[in-house]
All heavy atoms as an XYZ file, in Angstrom:
750
protein
N       0.848     -1.181      0.000
C       0.000      0.000      0.000
C       0.889      1.237      0.000
O       1.821      1.350      0.773
C      -0.906     -0.020      1.235
C      -1.794      1.196      1.332
S      -2.764      1.221      2.851
C      -4.295      0.629      2.201
N       0.587      2.174     -0.868
C       1.352      3.412     -0.992
C       0.577      4.544     -0.312
O      -0.368      5.077     -0.877
C       1.584      3.719     -2.470
C       2.636      4.762     -2.685
O       3.264      5.225     -1.738
N       2.825      5.140     -3.920
N       0.974      4.885      0.917
C       0.262      5.908      1.689
C       0.794      7.293      1.388
O       1.987      7.480      1.176
C       0.409      5.645      3.186
C      -0.236      4.382      3.718
C       0.083      4.222      5.191
C      -1.728      4.417      3.506
N      -0.074      8.263      1.401
C       0.303      9.665      1.283
C       0.175     10.296      2.659
O      -0.819     10.113      3.338
C      -0.610     10.396      0.308
C      -0.485      9.908     -1.094
C      -1.400     10.705     -1.972
N      -1.319     10.213     -3.330
C      -1.928     10.786     -4.336
N      -2.670     11.863     -4.133
N      -1.817     10.301     -5.538
N       1.201     11.041      3.041
C       1.207     11.674      4.354
C       0.591     13.066      4.268
O       0.942     13.857      3.394
C       2.638     11.789      4.883
C       2.809     12.520      6.214
C       2.115     11.759      7.333
C       4.280     12.701      6.521
N      -0.328     13.337      5.158
C      -0.898     14.676      5.325
C      -0.535     15.131      6.735
O      -0.914     14.489      7.709
C      -2.414     14.670      5.133
C      -2.805     14.567      3.704
N      -3.138     15.648      2.949
C      -2.879     13.500      2.883
C      -3.421     15.253      1.727
N      -3.266     13.948      1.662
N       0.187     16.223      6.812
C       0.674     16.737      8.083
C      -0.025     18.052      8.400
O      -0.080     18.948      7.564
C       2.186     16.958      7.999
C       2.872     17.639      9.170
C       2.779     16.760     10.410
C       4.324     17.904      8.819
N      -0.577     18.155      9.594
C      -1.195     19.396     10.056
C      -0.486     19.831     11.329
O      -0.695     19.262     12.393
C      -2.683     19.197     10.309
N       0.399     20.805     11.198
C       1.087     21.392     12.345
C       0.375     22.697     12.655
O       0.290     23.559     11.796
C       2.546     21.690     12.029
C       3.340     20.511     11.575
C       4.712     20.929     11.098
O       4.914     22.025     10.617
N       5.668     20.037     11.231
N      -0.097     22.843     13.862
C      -0.849     24.054     14.209
C      -0.286     24.674     15.469
O       0.114     23.985     16.396
C      -2.331     23.735     14.390
C      -2.998     23.207     13.133
C      -2.982     24.256     12.026
N      -3.616     23.791     10.825
C      -2.966     23.458      9.714
N      -1.657     23.519      9.667
N      -3.614     23.065      8.660
N      -0.302     25.999     15.476
C       0.207     26.750     16.626
C      -0.914     27.090     17.583
O      -2.077     27.192     17.210
C       0.877     28.042     16.153
C       2.046     27.894     15.196
C       2.590     29.262     14.832
C       3.120     27.006     15.770
N      -0.534     27.315     18.824
C      -1.470     27.726     19.858
C      -0.690     27.984     21.131
O       0.536     27.946     21.141
N      -1.398     28.289     22.181
C      -0.783     28.499     23.486
C      -1.263     27.423     24.447
O      -2.438     27.065     24.446
C      -1.108     29.881     24.040
C      -0.292     30.960     23.389
O       0.911     30.826     23.218
N      -0.939     32.036     22.988
N      -0.339     26.939     25.266
C      -0.695     25.924     26.249
C      -1.370     26.583     27.446
O      -1.187     27.760     27.699
C       0.555     25.137     26.686
C       1.651     26.086     27.180
C       1.069     24.276     25.538
C       2.881     25.391     27.733
N      -2.174     25.836     28.145
C      -2.828     26.342     29.351
C      -4.306     26.620     29.136
O      -4.730     27.037     28.067
N      -5.071     26.378     30.193
C      -6.532     26.554     30.120
C      -6.949     27.989     29.825
O      -7.970     28.216     29.203
C      -7.180     26.078     31.415
C      -7.178     24.582     31.550
C      -8.027     24.149     32.731
C      -8.043     22.642     32.769
N      -9.352     22.092     32.972
N      -6.155     28.959     30.273
C      -6.543     30.358     30.057
C      -6.552     30.752     28.582
O      -7.153     31.748     28.198
C      -5.646     31.315     30.861
C      -4.190     31.329     30.442
C      -3.310     30.319     31.145
O      -3.807     29.282     31.596
O      -2.105     30.576     31.247
N      -5.892     29.965     27.724
C      -5.853     30.250     26.285
C      -6.731     29.310     25.469
O      -6.845     29.460     24.265
C      -4.418     30.127     25.756
C      -3.465     31.082     26.411
C      -2.543     30.634     27.353
C      -3.492     32.440     26.107
C      -1.670     31.514     27.971
C      -2.623     33.326     26.720
C      -1.713     32.850     27.647
O      -0.852     33.713     28.255
N      -7.363     28.347     26.126
C      -8.057     27.255     25.473
C      -9.008     27.680     24.358
O      -9.001     27.086     23.293
C      -8.819     26.449     26.515
C      -8.944     25.010     26.176
C      -9.378     24.210     27.395
O     -10.079     24.706     28.270
N      -8.950     22.975     27.460
N      -9.824     28.679     24.559
C     -10.819     29.073     23.557
C     -10.604     30.495     23.044
O     -11.560     31.196     22.738
C     -12.229     28.916     24.127
C     -12.558     27.466     24.379
O     -12.391     26.623     23.507
N     -13.002     27.153     25.581
N      -9.345     30.894     22.924
C      -9.039     32.231     22.424
C      -8.650     32.166     20.956
O      -8.385     31.099     20.405
C      -7.878     32.868     23.215
O      -6.678     32.139     22.946
C      -8.163     32.871     24.708
N      -8.590     33.322     20.313
C      -8.218     33.391     18.893
C      -6.806     32.876     18.658
O      -6.481     32.413     17.571
C      -8.362     34.817     18.374
C      -7.414     35.810     19.016
C      -7.698     37.242     18.525
N      -6.927     38.204     19.259
C      -5.739     38.656     18.880
N      -5.201     38.231     17.758
N      -5.103     39.541     19.612
N      -5.968     32.923     19.674
C      -4.600     32.436     19.538
C      -4.536     30.910     19.452
O      -3.496     30.359     19.114
C      -3.734     32.919     20.707
C      -3.572     34.401     20.729
N      -2.801     35.071     19.817
C      -4.113     35.342     21.529
C      -2.857     36.362     20.058
N      -3.652     36.557     21.096
N      -5.630     30.251     19.771
C      -5.638     28.793     19.761
C      -6.481     28.190     18.642
O      -6.836     27.018     18.698
C      -6.112     28.256     21.106
C      -4.960     28.020     22.035
O      -3.860     28.502     21.796
N      -5.190     27.275     23.086
N      -6.765     28.967     17.617
C      -7.549     28.450     16.498
C      -6.860     27.230     15.878
O      -7.512     26.257     15.506
C      -7.806     29.542     15.436
C      -8.387     28.966     14.166
C      -8.722     30.608     16.008
N      -5.529     27.249     15.819
C      -4.793     26.100     15.281
C      -5.017     24.846     16.105
O      -5.280     23.768     15.562
N      -4.901     24.969     17.427
C      -5.132     23.823     18.308
C      -6.579     23.347     18.211
O      -6.849     22.151     18.191
C      -4.813     24.175     19.756
C      -3.352     24.194     20.109
C      -2.359     24.030     19.153
C      -2.963     24.378     21.418
C      -1.019     24.039     19.495
C      -1.616     24.391     21.780
C      -0.647     24.227     20.817
N      -7.506     24.283     18.168
C      -8.926     23.938     18.075
C      -9.183     23.140     16.793
O      -9.914     22.149     16.796
C      -9.800     25.211     18.143
C      -9.704     25.825     19.543
C     -11.246     24.904     17.773
C     -10.239     27.254     19.628
N      -8.546     23.549     15.702
C      -8.715     22.877     14.416
C      -8.240     21.428     14.463
O      -8.971     20.513     14.064
C      -7.953     23.637     13.310
O      -8.449     24.974     13.233
C      -8.100     22.950     11.964
N      -7.017     21.197     14.959
C      -6.525     19.814     14.999
C      -7.265     18.982     16.041
O      -7.414     17.763     15.864
C      -4.986     19.738     15.183
C      -4.268     20.235     13.952
C      -4.525     20.435     16.424
N      -7.764     19.612     17.105
C      -8.586     18.875     18.070
C      -9.870     18.374     17.413
O     -10.296     17.242     17.645
C      -8.909     19.732     19.293
C      -7.725     19.889     20.218
O      -6.800     19.083     20.209
N      -7.742     20.933     21.013
N     -10.486     19.219     16.587
C     -11.705     18.811     15.879
C     -11.404     17.673     14.907
O     -12.186     16.723     14.799
C     -12.340     19.983     15.134
C     -13.134     20.901     16.004
N     -14.256     20.497     16.688
C     -12.963     22.201     16.309
C     -14.750     21.525     17.386
N     -13.966     22.564     17.178
N     -10.277     17.767     14.207
C      -9.898     16.692     13.290
C      -9.682     15.379     14.032
O     -10.151     14.320     13.596
C      -8.628     17.060     12.522
C      -8.792     18.058     11.388
C      -7.424     18.497     10.861
C      -9.619     17.448     10.262
N      -8.975     15.438     15.160
C      -8.731     14.206     15.915
C     -10.036     13.637     16.476
O     -10.226     12.418     16.484
C      -7.703     14.419     17.022
O      -8.215     15.244     18.043
N     -10.943     14.497     16.909
C     -12.248     14.029     17.391
C     -13.055     13.393     16.250
O     -13.627     12.320     16.406
C     -13.058     15.177     17.996
C     -12.504     15.672     19.319
O     -11.654     14.972     19.926
O     -12.905     16.775     19.740
N     -13.075     14.063     15.106
C     -13.857     13.595     13.955
C     -13.389     12.213     13.501
O     -14.197     11.335     13.221
C     -13.750     14.600     12.809
C     -14.564     14.217     11.606
C     -15.934     14.476     11.560
C     -13.974     13.591     10.515
C     -16.689     14.123     10.453
C     -14.711     13.234      9.407
C     -16.077     13.499      9.382
O     -16.817     13.145      8.289
N     -12.070     12.022     13.432
C     -11.515     10.746     12.978
C     -11.215      9.779     14.126
O     -10.626      8.733     13.912
C     -10.254     10.988     12.138
C     -10.565     11.620     10.813
C     -10.167     12.919     10.528
C     -11.275     10.923      9.836
C     -10.461     13.501      9.304
C     -11.580     11.494      8.615
C     -11.162     12.785      8.359
O     -11.461     13.357      7.147
N     -11.619     10.158     15.341
C     -11.442      9.317     16.533
C      -9.978      8.918     16.742
O      -9.648      7.751     16.958
C     -12.346      8.092     16.449
C     -13.827      8.443     16.444
C     -14.683      7.214     16.286
C     -16.153      7.505     16.338
N     -16.683      8.562     15.557
N      -9.097      9.909     16.672
C      -7.670      9.701     16.887
C      -7.308     10.159     18.293
O      -7.866     11.121     18.798
C      -6.855     10.497     15.864
C      -7.186     10.239     14.390
C      -6.388     11.184     13.501
C      -6.914      8.796     14.031
N      -6.373      9.489     18.915
C      -5.955      9.872     20.260
C      -4.632     10.637     20.196
O      -3.885     10.542     19.227
C      -5.823      8.638     21.152
O      -4.885      7.742     20.604
N      -4.371     11.392     21.247
C      -3.157     12.206     21.356
C      -2.163     11.524     22.275
O      -2.542     10.879     23.241
C      -3.492     13.593     21.929
C      -4.270     14.440     20.988
C      -5.622     14.587     20.966
C      -3.757     15.243     19.941
N      -5.980     15.450     19.966
C      -4.854     15.866     19.315
C      -2.477     15.507     19.455
C      -4.710     16.728     18.235
C      -2.336     16.367     18.387
C      -3.437     16.969     17.787
N      -0.881     11.698     21.967
C       0.178     11.253     22.871
C       1.293     12.290     22.830
O       1.499     12.961     21.824
C       0.681      9.865     22.520
C       1.429      9.769     21.228
C       1.823      8.310     20.951
N       2.712      8.205     19.833
C       2.373      8.300     18.553
N       1.124      8.527     18.239
N       3.261      8.182     17.601
N       1.997     12.409     23.924
C       3.087     13.375     24.019
C       4.367     12.738     23.492
O       4.696     11.609     23.839
C       3.290     13.815     25.475
O       2.081     14.438     25.913
C       4.441     14.798     25.603
N       5.059     13.462     22.624
C       6.360     13.051     22.107
C       7.382     14.035     22.639
O       7.573     15.122     22.079
C       6.376     13.061     20.575
C       5.623     11.946     19.939
C       6.427     10.676     20.020
C       6.204      9.850     18.784
N       7.054      8.711     18.696
N       8.028     13.687     23.755
C       9.003     14.577     24.375
C      10.126     14.963     23.419
O      10.620     16.089     23.450
C       9.585     13.935     25.630
C       8.551     13.799     26.735
O       7.658     14.658     26.822
O       8.633     12.826     27.498
N      10.521     14.031     22.563
C      11.598     14.284     21.604
C      11.296     15.507     20.729
O      12.179     16.261     20.365
C      11.786     13.046     20.722
C      12.786     13.195     19.619
C      12.877     11.910     18.807
C      13.826     12.072     17.647
N      13.913     10.856     16.828
N      10.015     15.692     20.392
C       9.601     16.807     19.535
C       8.954     17.934     20.322
O       8.521     18.919     19.741
C       8.650     16.315     18.450
C       9.252     15.263     17.578
C       8.769     13.969     17.595
C      10.318     15.558     16.753
C       9.327     12.985     16.796
C      10.887     14.595     15.940
C      10.393     13.293     15.962
N       8.847     17.773     21.638
C       8.210     18.782     22.478
C       6.820     19.131     21.931
O       6.465     20.294     21.787
C       9.099     20.025     22.583
C       8.809     20.816     23.843
O       8.272     20.294     24.803
N       9.162     22.084     23.828
N       6.059     18.075     21.618
C       4.747     18.272     20.998
C       3.824     17.111     21.343
O       4.269     16.012     21.666
C       4.899     18.374     19.484
N       2.529     17.380     21.247
C       1.524     16.323     21.277
C       1.283     15.910     19.833
O       1.191     16.766     18.933
C       0.219     16.817     21.893
C       0.276     16.903     23.410
O       1.162     16.263     24.011
O      -0.563     17.613     23.985
N       1.178     14.600     19.604
C       1.042     14.036     18.267
C      -0.207     13.166     18.230
O      -0.475     12.408     19.165
C       2.260     13.142     17.910
C       3.572     13.887     18.113
C       2.141     12.556     16.517
C       3.882     14.914     17.096
N      -0.938     13.247     17.127
C      -2.072     12.365     16.882
C      -1.939     11.882     15.444
O      -1.662     12.675     14.544
C      -3.384     13.126     17.078
O      -4.489     12.276     16.895
N      -2.097     10.585     15.226
C      -1.953     10.071     13.863
C      -2.880      8.899     13.622
O      -3.293      8.217     14.552
C      -0.507      9.675     13.579
C       0.055      8.615     14.484
C       1.541      8.378     14.244
O       1.970      8.335     13.087
O       2.257      8.230     15.240
N      -3.199      8.702     12.348
C      -4.056      7.587     11.975
C      -4.168      7.477     10.479
O      -3.710      8.354      9.733
N      -4.779      6.397     10.027
C      -5.002      6.165      8.607
C      -6.415      6.585      8.245
O      -7.382      6.174      8.879
C      -4.794      4.690      8.274
C      -3.393      4.151      8.495
C      -3.347      2.663      8.203
C      -2.384      4.900      7.639
N      -6.516      7.424      7.234
C      -7.797      7.897      6.736
C      -7.827      7.526      5.250
O      -7.263      8.227      4.419
C      -7.961      9.430      6.903
C      -7.579      9.884      8.308
C      -9.354      9.870      6.497
C      -8.377      9.297      9.427
N      -8.450      6.415      4.918
C      -8.415      5.916      3.541
C      -6.970      5.668      3.133
O      -6.217      5.024      3.862
N      -6.544      6.214      1.975
C      -5.164      5.998      1.524
C      -4.171      6.999      2.120
O      -3.041      7.080      1.674
C      -5.274      6.184      0.008
C      -6.355      7.198     -0.143
C      -7.354      6.890      0.967
N      -4.600      7.756      3.110
C      -3.762      8.816      3.674
C      -3.369      8.518      5.109
O      -4.170      8.003      5.892
C      -4.495     10.161      3.641
C      -4.937     10.554      2.265
C      -6.258     10.400      1.875
C      -4.032     11.084      1.351
C      -6.664     10.752      0.600
C      -4.425     11.437      0.078
C      -5.751     11.269     -0.297
O      -6.147     11.620     -1.558
N      -2.147      8.877      5.442
C      -1.727      8.876      6.838
C      -1.833     10.320      7.314
O      -1.219     11.218      6.732
C      -0.293      8.381      6.995
C       0.150      8.387      8.445
C       1.515      7.796      8.645
C       1.853      7.792     10.121
N       3.138      7.159     10.369
N      -2.619     10.552      8.335
C      -2.822     11.888      8.885
C      -1.981     12.032     10.139
O      -2.046     11.191     11.042
C      -4.301     12.108      9.215
C      -4.689     13.454      9.798
C      -4.378     14.590      8.816
C      -6.161     13.464     10.164
N      -1.171     13.078     10.199
C      -0.333     13.371     11.356
C      -0.663     14.774     11.837
O      -0.495     15.744     11.101
C       1.150     13.267     10.981
C       2.161     13.572     12.079
C       2.039     12.567     13.213
C       3.566     13.541     11.507
N      -1.166     14.879     13.065
C      -1.527     16.152     13.671
C      -0.496     16.481     14.744
O      -0.117     15.611     15.521
C      -2.921     16.075     14.296
C      -4.042     15.577     13.382
C      -5.326     15.399     14.169
C      -4.245     16.512     12.209
N      -0.065     17.743     14.808
C       0.988     18.145     15.743
C       0.585     19.421     16.469
O       0.186     20.405     15.839
C       2.321     18.389     14.994
C       3.413     18.812     15.964
C       2.740     17.155     14.207
N       0.696     19.396     17.807
C       0.487     20.591     18.645
C       1.727     20.771     19.516
O       2.017     19.920     20.361
C      -0.732     20.434     19.554
C      -2.047     20.310     18.845
C      -3.236     20.356     19.794
C      -3.221     19.261     20.826
N      -4.438     19.223     21.649
N       2.478     21.868     19.338
C       3.648     22.109     20.181
C       3.257     22.249     21.654
O       2.174     22.736     21.965
C       4.208     23.432     19.667
C       3.623     23.615     18.317
C       2.297     22.919     18.336
N       4.146     21.832     22.537
C       3.916     21.970     23.974
C       4.592     23.221     24.516
O       4.994     23.269     25.674
C       4.432     20.721     24.708
C       3.667     19.450     24.396
C       4.335     18.253     25.053
C       2.223     19.570     24.841
N       4.716     24.223     23.682
C       5.312     25.502     24.058
C       4.303     26.600     23.778
O       3.312     26.381     23.078
C       6.571     25.780     23.219
O       6.197     25.823     21.841
C       7.638     24.722     23.428
N       4.568     27.781     24.304
C       3.740     28.922     23.926
C       4.002     29.257     22.469
O       5.064     28.942     21.911
C       4.031     30.126     24.835
C       3.490     29.929     26.224
C       4.318     29.524     27.256
C       2.148     30.117     26.491
C       3.822     29.310     28.537
C       1.628     29.903     27.763
C       2.473     29.507     28.776
O       1.971     29.282     30.030
N       3.031     29.884     21.836
C       3.097     30.165     20.414
C       4.419     30.827     20.006
O       5.007     30.469     18.992
C       1.922     31.040     19.981
C       1.857     31.267     18.487
S       0.478     32.272     17.973
C      -0.886     31.207     18.323
N       4.885     31.774     20.777
C       6.097     32.506     20.407
C       7.366     31.675     20.541
O       8.442     32.131     20.166
C       6.231     33.786     21.233
C       5.189     34.804     20.843
O       4.551     34.690     19.808
N       5.008     35.800     21.669
N       7.258     30.454     21.065
C       8.416     29.557     21.192
C       8.184     28.243     20.454
O       8.748     27.210     20.802
C       8.704     29.283     22.674
C       9.032     30.523     23.511
C       9.128     30.150     24.981
C      10.325     31.163     23.027
N       7.395     28.278     19.396
C       6.988     27.074     18.677
C       8.113     26.399     17.911
O       7.968     25.269     17.472
C       5.864     27.413     17.694
O       4.756     27.912     18.392
N       9.226     27.065     17.745
C      10.328     26.526     16.961
C      10.888     25.221     17.496
O      11.501     24.461     16.748
N      10.680     24.933     18.759
C      11.185     23.678     19.319
C      10.466     22.471     18.723
O      10.992     21.374     18.740
C      11.029     23.677     20.837
C      11.918     24.688     21.521
C      11.721     24.649     23.013
C      12.594     25.698     23.690
N      12.405     25.704     25.130
N       9.271     22.666     18.185
C       8.487     21.540     17.696
C       8.199     21.573     16.191
O       7.898     20.541     15.614
C       7.158     21.475     18.452
N       8.279     22.732     15.557
C       7.842     22.870     14.163
C       8.917     23.484     13.287
O       9.940     23.935     13.741
C       6.586     23.756     14.101
C       5.413     23.335     14.967
C       4.307     24.364     14.869
C       4.906     21.979     14.564
N       8.610     23.587     11.979
C       9.505     24.255     11.037
C       8.710     25.060     10.029
O       7.564     24.759      9.767
N       9.323     26.087      9.407
C       8.655     26.896      8.386
C       9.182     28.315      8.342
O      10.109     28.661      9.055
N       8.592     29.154      7.477
C       8.992     30.559      7.397
C       8.048     31.398      8.239
O       6.880     31.070      8.395
C       8.955     31.068      5.954
O       7.630     30.942      5.456
C       9.916     30.283      5.073
N       8.553     32.508      8.782
C       7.764     33.257      9.761
C       6.826     34.301      9.182
O       5.819     34.597      9.785
C       8.664     33.889     10.813
C       9.597     34.934     10.296
N       9.186     36.182      9.940
C      10.930     34.889     10.065
C      10.219     36.895      9.536
N      11.289     36.115      9.587
N       7.122     34.903      8.075
C       6.231     35.914      7.503
C       5.872     37.011      8.489
O       4.794     37.573      8.420
N       6.755     37.319      9.453
C       6.506     38.359     10.433
C       5.835     37.871     11.707
O       5.667     38.633     12.655
N       5.437     36.616     11.773
C       4.749     36.064     12.938
C       5.783     35.638     13.985
O       6.714     34.898     13.685
C       3.920     34.855     12.494
C       3.020     34.315     13.544
N       3.476     33.501     14.549
C       1.696     34.460     13.734
C       2.463     33.164     15.320
N       1.366     33.724     14.842
N       5.631     36.109     15.225
C       6.620     35.824     16.272
C       6.782     34.333     16.553
O       7.899     33.865     16.787
C       6.275     36.566     17.564
C       6.527     38.041     17.448
O       7.380     38.478     16.676
N       5.796     38.827     18.202
N       5.701     33.600     16.565
C       5.801     32.158     16.796
C       6.586     31.484     15.696
O       7.395     30.592     15.931
N       6.361     31.921     14.450
C       7.076     31.341     13.333
C       8.530     31.825     13.285
O       9.421     31.099     12.835
C       6.360     31.640     12.020
C       4.964     31.035     11.919
C       4.285     31.457     10.622
C       5.000     29.530     12.032
N       8.799     33.030     13.787
C      10.189     33.488     13.904
C      10.970     32.558     14.826
O      12.119     32.220     14.576
C      10.251     34.919     14.454
C       9.898     35.983     13.464
C       9.985     37.350     14.121
C       9.481     38.441     13.214
N       9.506     39.759     13.851
N      10.320     32.123     15.896
C      10.948     31.195     16.818
C      11.281     29.880     16.117
O      12.347     29.298     16.350
C      10.022     30.925     18.003
O      10.467     29.845     18.779
N      10.400     29.437     15.258
C      10.647     28.202     14.507
C      11.923     28.334     13.697
O      12.764     27.437     13.696
C       9.446     27.879     13.601
C       8.248     27.476     14.453
C       9.800     26.798     12.578
C       6.947     27.417     13.704
N      12.096     29.443     13.015
C      13.281     29.650     12.173
C      14.563     29.615     12.991
O      15.608     29.196     12.484
C      13.191     30.970     11.408
C      12.291     30.850     10.206
O      12.008     29.764      9.739
N      11.844     31.979      9.699
N      14.523     30.024     14.234
C      15.717     29.997     15.079
C      16.208     28.583     15.332
O      17.381     28.377     15.598
C      15.439     30.680     16.430
C      15.238     32.162     16.318
C      14.832     32.764     17.666
O      14.402     32.067     18.569
N      14.997     34.079     17.791
N      15.309     27.618     15.258
C      15.680     26.237     15.546
C      15.974     25.416     14.297
O      16.324     24.267     14.384
C      14.576     25.552     16.365
C      14.539     26.087     17.760
C      13.721     27.164     18.091
C      15.338     25.547     18.750
C      13.683     27.674     19.373
C      15.298     26.052     20.039
C      14.479     27.114     20.342
O      14.454     27.615     21.617
N      15.822     26.011     13.136
C      16.100     25.284     11.882
C      17.568     25.292     11.552
O      18.309     26.136     11.833
C      15.302     25.880     10.715
C      13.793     25.741     10.840
C      13.121     26.453      9.674
C      13.391     24.285     10.848
C-alpha cells in the first residue's frame, strides 16, 4: 500500500486560560480533526509536541500541537515566519 502523508502542524498556546481564544484556532482545528476521525493524542518529548496520527483511507494523517507557547513554537515545528513571532521562533531552531 502506498500511503500519502498529510501533516497538520498548528500553533497555539498551552494552558486553560488560552483554550478558547483566537490564539488557539490552530489547536482547536486539529482537536476537531482528531475528534472527527477518533484519533488519540500522545506526548512526544523528543519533539516537544503532542502528536495524533491515523489512517484515513489511503492517507496517513499526522496532527501536531507544540507543547510551548506560540512565540516559542520553533522547538516543535519548522517553516517561514512571515513576520509572525511564533514562526520566527521556529526559524531559530532550523
